[in-house]
C-alpha positions in Angstrom: 131.1 66.0 146.0 133.7 68.1 144.2 132.5 70.2 141.3 135.1 70.8 138.6 135.0 73.4 135.8 137.5 73.2 133.0 138.1 75.9 130.4 140.2 74.4 127.7 139.9 77.4 125.3 140.9 80.1 127.8 144.2 81.7 127.1 144.2 84.0 130.1 142.6 84.4 133.6 141.6 87.6 135.2 140.3 87.9 138.8 137.9 90.7 139.8 137.1 92.3 143.1 133.5 92.8 144.3 131.1 94.0 141.6 127.9 94.5 143.7 125.5 93.7 140.9 127.3 95.7 138.2 127.4 92.8 135.8 127.0 94.9 132.7 129.8 97.2 133.8 132.2 94.3 134.4 131.4 92.7 131.0 131.7 96.1 129.2 135.0 96.8 131.0 136.5 93.4 130.1 135.1 92.9 126.6 134.9 96.4 125.3 137.1 98.8 127.2 140.1 96.4 127.6 139.2 94.2 124.6 139.8 91.0 126.4 139.4 87.8 124.4 139.7 84.1 125.3 139.6 85.1 128.9 138.2 83.5 132.0 137.0 86.2 134.4 136.5 85.1 138.0 134.7 87.4 140.5 135.9 86.9 144.1 132.5 87.4 145.7 129.9 90.1 146.4 128.5 89.5 142.9 125.1 90.8 143.9 122.8 87.8 143.6 119.6 87.9 145.6 118.8 91.6 145.6 116.7 91.2 142.4 114.3 88.5 141.1 115.9 85.5 139.3 114.6 86.8 136.0 116.9 89.8 136.4 120.0 87.6 136.2 118.7 85.6 133.3 118.0 88.9 131.4 121.4 90.1 132.3 123.0 87.0 130.7 120.7 87.2 127.7 121.7 90.9 127.2 125.4 90.0 127.3 125.5 86.6 125.8 126.5 87.7 122.3 129.2 90.0 123.6 130.7 87.2 125.7 130.5 84.7 122.9 132.0 87.1 120.3 135.0 87.8 122.7 135.1 84.2 123.7 135.1 85.2 127.4 133.6 83.5 130.5 132.3 84.9 133.8 132.6 82.7 136.9 131.1 84.0 140.1 132.2 83.1 143.6 129.9 83.6 146.6 130.3 86.7 148.8 128.5 87.8 151.9 126.3 90.1 149.7 125.0 87.1 147.8 122.2 84.7 148.3 123.9 81.4 149.0 121.1 79.6 147.2 122.4 80.8 143.8 125.7 79.0 144.5 124.7 75.9 146.6 122.0 74.9 144.0 124.1 76.1 141.0 121.2 78.3 139.9 123.2 80.1 137.2 124.6 77.5 134.9 125.1 79.2 131.5 128.2 78.2 129.5 129.7 81.7 129.8 128.0 83.0 133.0 127.9 80.8 136.0 127.9 80.7 139.8 130.0 78.0 141.5 129.6 76.2 144.8 132.1 76.6 147.6 135.1 74.3 147.2 134.8 74.1 143.5 137.8 73.5 141.4 138.5 75.5 138.2 141.1 74.3 135.7 142.4 76.7 133.1 145.7 77.9 131.6 147.6 75.3 133.5 146.2 76.4 136.8 144.2 74.4 139.4 142.1 77.0 141.3 140.2 76.4 144.5 137.2 78.7 145.2 135.7 79.2 148.7 133.2 81.9 149.3 131.5 83.7 152.2 132.2 86.4 154.8 130.5 88.4 157.5 128.5 91.5 156.7 129.6 94.2 159.1 126.3 96.1 158.4 124.1 93.1 159.0 122.2 94.7 161.9 121.3 97.7 159.7 120.2 95.3 156.9 118.0 93.2 159.2 116.4 96.4 160.6 115.3 97.5 157.1 111.5 97.0 156.6 112.2 95.2 153.3 114.3 92.5 155.0 112.5 89.1 155.1 113.3 87.1 158.2 111.5 84.0 156.9 110.7 83.2 153.3 109.4 80.0 151.6 111.2 80.9 148.4 115.0 80.4 148.6 115.4 82.8 145.7 113.2 85.6 147.0 114.6 89.1 147.0 116.3 90.0 150.2 118.9 92.3 151.8 120.8 89.8 154.0 121.3 86.0 154.3 122.1 84.5 157.7 124.2 81.7 156.2 126.7 84.1 154.7 129.8 83.1 156.5 132.6 80.9 155.0 132.6 77.2 156.0 135.6 75.0 156.6 135.0 71.6 155.0 137.7 69.1 155.8 136.0 66.2 154.0 136.0 68.1 150.7 139.5 69.3 151.2 140.6 65.7 151.7 138.9 64.7 148.4 140.5 67.6 146.6 143.9 66.6 147.9 143.5 63.1 146.5 142.7 64.4 143.0 144.4 67.8 142.6 147.4 69.9 143.4 146.0 73.4 144.0 148.2 76.3 143.0 145.7 79.2 143.3 143.0 80.1 145.8 140.2 82.6 145.3 138.2 83.4 148.4 136.0 86.4 149.4 137.7 87.1 152.7 141.3 86.2 153.8 143.5 84.7 156.5 144.1 86.9 159.6 147.7 87.7 158.6 146.5 89.4 155.4 145.3 93.0 155.3 143.3 94.5 156.8 144.6 93.6 160.2 142.9 96.3 162.3 139.3 97.0 163.3 139.1 100.6 162.2 135.5 101.3 161.0 134.0 98.4 162.8 133.2 100.1 166.1 130.1 101.9 164.9 128.6 98.7 163.5 129.4 96.7 166.7 127.3 99.2 168.8 124.1 97.4 167.6 125.7 94.0 166.9 127.3 92.6 170.1 128.6 89.4 168.4 130.1 91.2 165.4 133.8 91.1 166.5 133.5 87.4 167.5 131.9 86.4 164.2 134.5 88.3 162.2 137.3 86.6 164.2 135.7 83.2 163.3 135.5 84.2 159.7 139.2 85.0 159.5 140.0 81.9 161.5 138.2 79.7 159.0 140.5 81.1 156.3 143.5 80.4 158.6 142.4 76.8 158.8 142.0 76.6 155.0 145.5 78.1 154.6 147.1 75.8 157.1 145.5 72.7 155.5 146.6 73.6 152.0 150.2 74.5 153.0 150.6 71.4 155.1 149.1 68.9 152.7 151.4 69.3 149.7 149.6 72.0 147.7 152.0 74.4 146.1 149.8 77.5 146.4 151.5 80.5 144.8 148.6 82.9 144.4 145.7 83.8 146.7 143.1 86.4 145.6 140.3 87.9 147.7 138.0 90.9 147.8 135.4 91.9 150.5 137.4 94.8 152.1 137.1 97.3 149.3 140.8 98.1 149.3 143.8 97.1 147.2 146.9 95.4 148.7 149.4 92.6 148.0 152.3 90.9 149.7 154.1 87.6 149.7 154.1 85.0 152.5 155.7 81.5 152.3 156.3 82.0 148.5 152.6 82.8 148.0 151.4 86.1 146.6 148.3 87.3 148.5 146.3 90.0 146.7 143.3 91.9 148.0 141.2 93.4 145.2 139.2 96.6 145.5 135.7 97.0 144.0 135.9 96.1 140.3 139.7 95.9 140.4 141.1 93.4 137.9 144.3 91.3 138.3 145.7 88.8 135.9 146.8 85.3 136.9 149.8 84.5 134.7 149.3 81.3 132.7 151.5 78.4 133.8 
């Protein structure tokens, strides 16, 4: 089933890179420092859900609710690898101005039709799983943890077919990116692979999943002109096939021009 979110009042859209749990900083940066109003703010993964108890996120929203309402801004959060997927699959955060969205959600605002697909591989997963605070098995899907095994992105051809019947996607927001996007080297991965023998294979599969998503969209009539992603903690952009791909650094903001 496709989940659609429509923001009729939004006058602008801003995409953010990873925030790693700094919700207050993001909201202050957008609403106070930059004085944004009537703005839909979409975080491209690694939001930080799951490292604290659920009450923490409810309290965060309560603390910022008035500020978001006064500025008439909305925060939409896409799944990263440093996020508990349960907060997204079960739509645990569903406030009007602060919400997590499932993979393959559609967002409509400012004339854009945006596809959101989360997930990636944690290069430090072996370190996280060796931490004594890591819980290998838990009966509570929202229990605090350091790593979630179902973190990778998933290709869903059935949902893509449904989306194609109903929408023409012009913008994609993912956490990771197709293989032809930066980074294209493996610098910095060697030390992590020493204790994780399948790391390179799983990362290759992660990027291949994004390649399949890219191929599907570009061969099934979607006129995608913007693709945003985070994950790699760097800033970069380039244009391929008339589509501008943009990698966002931590807390970096980029505007999606209204149609």
